[in-house]
LUMTOR-710905 format. One line per 8 residues: number of its first residue (from 0); their letters; for each residue x, y, z of C-alpha. Coordinates in Angstrom, 3 decimals. Example, Ala and Ser with C-alpha at 12.3 -4.5 7.8 and 13.67 -1.06 7.14 Angstrom:
BEGIN
0 = AS = 12.300 -4.500 7.800 | 13.670 -1.060 7.140 .
END
This chain:
BEGIN
0 = MYQSQLLV = -101.285 -77.621 -8.319 | -103.479 -74.637 -7.736 | -101.975 -73.538 -5.000 | -98.516 -73.512 -6.321 | -99.797 -71.457 -9.311 | -101.572 -68.738 -6.623 | -97.940 -68.536 -5.067 | -96.358 -67.781 -8.043 .
8 = RITSCLIW = -98.605 -65.045 -9.297 | -99.079 -63.694 -5.740 | -95.222 -63.495 -5.777 | -94.893 -62.012 -9.061 | -97.060 -59.521 -8.382 | -95.543 -58.755 -4.716 | -91.765 -58.334 -7.214 | -93.748 -55.914 -9.593 .
16 = FFCSALAQ = -94.942 -53.924 -6.985 | -91.729 -53.359 -4.802 | -89.853 -53.347 -7.880 | -92.440 -50.641 -9.349 | -92.125 -48.742 -5.411 | -88.137 -48.735 -5.489 | -88.483 -46.889 -9.140 | -90.882 -44.192 -8.007 .
24 = AQPLTIVV = -87.935 -43.762 -5.229 | -85.419 -43.391 -7.337 | -84.464 -39.685 -7.746 | -84.683 -37.573 -10.745 | -80.928 -36.722 -11.901 | -80.511 -33.246 -13.877 | -77.184 -33.594 -15.159 | -75.314 -29.937 -15.964 .
32 = PFSVGGAA = -72.559 -30.148 -18.612 | -71.110 -26.955 -16.735 | -69.882 -26.081 -13.749 | -71.495 -24.705 -10.631 | -72.914 -20.913 -11.001 | -72.973 -20.636 -14.757 | -76.615 -20.430 -17.039 | -76.646 -24.203 -16.990 .
40 = DNLARTVQ = -76.535 -24.575 -13.722 | -79.209 -22.051 -13.003 | -81.687 -23.404 -15.492 | -81.100 -26.963 -13.851 | -81.546 -25.924 -10.492 | -85.005 -23.576 -11.402 | -85.831 -26.706 -13.114 | -85.575 -28.910 -10.064 .
48 = QTLVLAGK = -87.496 -26.013 -7.653 | -89.872 -26.327 -10.291 | -90.207 -30.139 -10.231 | -90.462 -30.844 -6.596 | -92.733 -27.837 -5.791 | -94.805 -29.811 -8.519 | -94.828 -32.926 -6.397 | -91.846 -34.575 -7.926 .
56 = KTVIVENR = -90.032 -37.480 -6.673 | -86.650 -36.408 -4.945 | -84.938 -34.004 -7.609 | -80.742 -34.148 -7.823 | -78.651 -31.601 -10.184 | -75.038 -33.275 -10.832 | -72.579 -30.761 -12.733 | -70.293 -32.764 -14.856 .
64 = PGASGEIA = -68.663 -30.754 -16.954 | -65.642 -31.286 -19.437 | -65.011 -31.607 -22.926 | -67.205 -29.061 -24.356 | -70.083 -31.025 -22.922 | -68.954 -34.194 -24.390 | -68.656 -36.006 -20.270 | -71.923 -35.231 -19.014 .
72 = ASYVAKHR = -73.687 -36.352 -22.274 | -71.982 -39.708 -22.845 | -72.847 -39.842 -19.249 | -76.474 -39.662 -19.630 | -76.783 -41.485 -22.564 | -75.484 -44.469 -21.468 | -77.654 -44.465 -18.567 | -80.023 -47.526 -18.808 .
80 = QGTMLLVA = -82.377 -47.546 -16.188 | -85.004 -45.034 -15.329 | -84.881 -41.431 -16.340 | -81.881 -39.328 -16.484 | -82.178 -35.697 -17.857 | -79.591 -33.290 -19.311 | -79.803 -29.841 -19.692 | -78.085 -28.808 -23.438 .
88 = SVSLATSN = -76.913 -26.249 -25.274 | -74.546 -24.881 -27.880 | -72.108 -26.716 -27.201 | -73.531 -30.008 -27.327 | -74.936 -29.188 -31.100 | -71.001 -28.109 -32.383 | -69.499 -31.330 -30.493 | -71.541 -33.257 -32.133 .
96 = IDHNTAYD = -71.208 -31.791 -35.663 | -68.772 -34.466 -37.314 | -69.988 -37.907 -34.974 | -67.143 -37.930 -33.339 | -68.315 -38.037 -29.614 | -68.943 -41.185 -27.221 | -72.437 -40.478 -28.428 | -74.827 -40.311 -30.902 .
104 = LENDLQPI = -76.867 -37.033 -30.492 | -79.914 -38.823 -32.765 | -79.832 -41.871 -31.208 | -78.449 -42.051 -27.658 | -80.855 -39.094 -26.546 | -84.170 -37.996 -26.954 | -84.918 -33.630 -26.829 | -88.308 -33.476 -25.197 .
112 = FYFGHMPL = -88.365 -29.695 -24.285 | -87.252 -26.654 -25.210 | -86.510 -23.647 -22.958 | -85.792 -20.344 -25.019 | -82.533 -18.405 -24.985 | -80.929 -16.366 -22.967 | -78.915 -12.847 -24.388 | -75.490 -12.623 -24.445 .
120 = VLVTGTRT = -73.692 -8.946 -23.707 | -70.508 -8.654 -24.668 | -68.613 -6.841 -21.255 | -65.303 -6.163 -20.043 | -63.947 -5.361 -16.335 | -63.726 -2.091 -14.780 | -60.447 -2.100 -14.206 | -59.516 -1.784 -18.064 .
128 = TISSLTDI = -59.952 1.241 -19.983 | -61.950 -0.309 -22.880 | -65.564 1.114 -23.121 | -66.985 0.543 -26.487 | -66.141 -1.421 -29.570 | -64.066 1.213 -30.954 | -61.958 1.131 -27.891 | -61.513 -3.122 -28.827 .
136 = SNTRSVLS = -60.670 -1.868 -33.037 | -58.207 0.534 -31.887 | -56.061 -0.940 -29.040 | -52.549 -2.208 -30.212 | -52.154 -4.687 -27.579 | -53.460 -8.505 -28.224 | -56.746 -8.837 -26.305 | -57.808 -11.669 -24.841 .
144 = YGSAGIGT = -61.370 -13.311 -24.363 | -62.615 -15.767 -22.289 | -65.702 -18.044 -22.803 | -67.702 -21.033 -21.366 | -65.863 -23.278 -23.026 | -64.896 -24.624 -26.943 | -67.726 -24.744 -28.869 | -69.993 -23.013 -27.006 .
152 = SSHLTGHE = -72.031 -19.422 -27.574 | -69.403 -17.569 -25.852 | -66.568 -18.737 -27.983 | -68.496 -18.705 -31.509 | -69.278 -15.296 -30.814 | -65.813 -14.108 -29.574 | -64.479 -15.207 -32.718 | -67.171 -14.019 -34.768 .
160 = LSLVLNRT = -66.507 -10.790 -32.815 | -62.898 -10.845 -33.970 | -63.710 -11.243 -37.641 | -65.952 -8.030 -37.863 | -63.581 -6.070 -36.214 | -61.083 -7.595 -37.745 | -58.381 -8.010 -35.529 | -56.539 -10.966 -33.686 .
168 = MTHVPFKG = -57.943 -11.667 -30.185 | -56.374 -14.848 -28.273 | -59.458 -17.217 -26.688 | -58.953 -18.173 -23.245 | -62.121 -21.293 -22.572 | -62.963 -22.408 -19.155 | -64.903 -25.004 -18.121 | -68.599 -22.883 -17.859 .
176 = VGQVVPDL = -69.253 -19.110 -17.487 | -69.314 -18.953 -14.039 | -64.990 -19.800 -13.752 | -65.194 -16.911 -16.463 | -66.094 -14.180 -14.176 | -63.143 -13.765 -11.609 | -60.612 -13.230 -14.305 | -62.888 -10.816 -15.883 .
184 = VNGNIDVS = -63.193 -9.043 -13.105 | -59.497 -9.257 -11.813 | -58.555 -7.665 -14.902 | -56.742 -11.001 -16.489 | -58.814 -11.393 -19.523 | -60.384 -8.468 -21.330 | -63.672 -9.216 -22.262 | -66.093 -11.762 -22.416 .
192 = FLFSSMVV = -70.008 -12.420 -23.527 | -71.434 -12.885 -20.861 | -75.419 -13.549 -19.920 | -77.533 -10.603 -19.003 | -78.819 -11.436 -15.590 | -75.223 -11.821 -14.470 | -74.116 -8.797 -15.848 | -76.596 -6.948 -14.668 .
200 = TYTQNNLM = -75.922 -8.122 -10.754 | -71.659 -7.065 -11.834 | -72.641 -3.904 -13.391 | -74.786 -2.645 -10.504 | -71.416 -3.460 -8.095 | -69.695 -1.681 -11.168 | -67.210 -4.353 -11.398 | -68.312 -4.558 -14.900 .
208 = KPIAVVAD = -68.796 -2.400 -18.378 | -71.680 -4.144 -20.585 | -70.221 -2.593 -24.067 | -72.993 -4.327 -26.401 | -75.999 -6.763 -26.601 | -76.858 -10.055 -28.920 | -80.457 -9.401 -29.347 | -82.604 -7.862 -32.124 .
216 = KRLSTLPH = -83.766 -5.235 -29.337 | -82.179 -3.383 -25.965 | -82.911 -5.654 -22.858 | -85.144 -3.714 -20.658 | -82.804 -5.028 -17.378 | -80.061 -3.062 -19.643 | -81.541 -0.074 -21.492 | -78.613 2.101 -22.004 .
224 = VPTFRELG = -76.582 -0.702 -23.510 | -76.979 -0.756 -27.473 | -77.223 -3.714 -29.586 | -74.515 -5.236 -32.398 | -77.518 -4.599 -34.597 | -77.752 -0.711 -33.456 | -73.907 -0.112 -33.726 | -74.017 -1.559 -37.350 .
232 = YENFGFNT = -73.562 -5.401 -37.239 | -76.437 -7.161 -38.577 | -77.050 -10.557 -37.644 | -74.582 -10.906 -35.127 | -73.604 -13.591 -32.781 | -74.418 -16.872 -31.315 | -77.642 -16.406 -28.263 | -77.427 -19.507 -26.167 .
240 = WFVLLANK = -80.378 -21.487 -26.525 | -81.392 -24.286 -23.884 | -82.960 -27.633 -24.571 | -83.822 -30.321 -22.463 | -82.672 -34.176 -23.079 | -83.510 -37.617 -21.572 | -81.592 -41.110 -22.337 | -83.755 -43.231 -24.532 .
248 = AANPQELQ = -84.574 -45.786 -21.448 | -86.230 -42.749 -19.896 | -90.040 -43.618 -18.536 | -92.248 -42.046 -21.243 | -95.179 -41.155 -18.887 | -92.696 -39.720 -16.637 | -91.598 -37.411 -19.205 | -94.741 -36.510 -20.279 .
256 = DIRAILKD = -95.030 -35.503 -16.813 | -92.225 -33.391 -16.621 | -92.829 -31.416 -20.060 | -96.599 -30.441 -18.814 | -95.216 -29.257 -15.310 | -92.670 -27.035 -17.196 | -95.206 -25.987 -19.874 | -97.639 -25.260 -16.866 .
264 = ALTDSTKA = -94.819 -23.427 -15.060 | -93.346 -20.868 -17.898 | -96.550 -19.920 -18.973 | -97.458 -19.311 -15.817 | -96.969 -15.580 -14.337 | -95.829 -15.961 -10.940 | -94.321 -19.409 -11.709 | -92.300 -18.410 -14.554 .
272 = QPYRNIGL = -91.037 -15.308 -12.733 | -87.485 -17.653 -11.423 | -86.697 -17.964 -15.156 | -87.621 -14.443 -16.137 | -84.810 -14.037 -13.164 | -81.794 -15.808 -14.606 | -82.598 -14.012 -17.670 | -84.252 -16.915 -20.055 .
280 = EYVPQDFD = -86.562 -15.642 -23.165 | -88.979 -18.256 -24.662 | -91.886 -18.231 -26.843 | -94.487 -20.914 -25.998 | -95.217 -22.473 -28.897 | -91.480 -23.633 -29.248 | -91.451 -26.054 -26.386 | -92.690 -29.054 -28.217 .
288 = RASTILKR = -90.315 -27.765 -30.888 | -86.877 -29.041 -29.482 | -86.233 -32.006 -31.942 | -86.965 -29.551 -34.811 | -84.851 -26.705 -33.353 | -81.827 -28.628 -32.297 | -81.344 -30.302 -35.667 | -82.031 -26.302 -37.412 .
296 = EIRRYRQF = -79.068 -25.444 -35.038 | -76.736 -28.154 -35.875 | -77.161 -27.377 -39.729 | -76.311 -23.456 -38.733 | -73.137 -24.573 -36.823 | -71.986 -26.844 -39.355 | -71.966 -23.973 -42.351 | -70.133 -21.715 -39.438 .
304 = YQRHPDLR = -67.314 -24.582 -39.244 | -67.363 -25.049 -42.635 | -66.667 -21.468 -43.148 | -63.950 -21.713 -40.761 | -62.409 -24.497 -40.006 | -59.639 -23.358 -37.845 | -62.303 -23.380 -34.958 | -62.153 -27.041 -35.228 .
END
């Protein structure tokens, strides 16, 4: 009798040990709701590098673009075993305003880290004759603006641009900001709002012309480009913020470890350089305010859509 009980206990311990070892061996997946090459993708791959260098297990970045981020968010929300992460941005909040998505943002996902934001820059390709907001206002032809998709910051800011300039502009949505670039450079679309880190590179290669920055002050990387505020447009635009979310079944200890690693990286001048290189602007005090900031932003977009119901 005693031997049987001992055998059962030993067997249970072995099963627990192997299950734990298997769980530790499973790779950590970071899901991106946009295609390769955009800001969210760059951020996810920077996080991947940070976690790997900190000694975490294998970290995989998986791109699942489409439906303004709903495909990726639903995929992570339905993950029932182990930890899965999602790099979320504006489109996640805008698509979930009416709770008509395949997941519930508040009940199926948990915000675990707020990264900060990336300033947007209004740009045009060098093949166009546009060089200023005045040129956009005075051009008689119908202009087009490309965005990273419906409900993204580039979409909403482009729409707001048409409102403040009091002119019609055709919206051309893509599956991520990376796909906007070729059409902008080739002159297939007239203008777009892109991230400063992208704009710097293409400007240096004489492929884009920056017109104005959506920021409170000029950017050190584009010091010659005025802000919308300087040009007379106060409180203009929607900068792109980023929140890291996890599925509800995520391991609490693992999430705590990930938060600690990211805080350490972003507050260390050397480790933080890759994040600065992709144009991320942040305040360390906001890292733990992911849930509060996300709720605040959802309220902001809800109010914006109430004023502009034609966007939905």
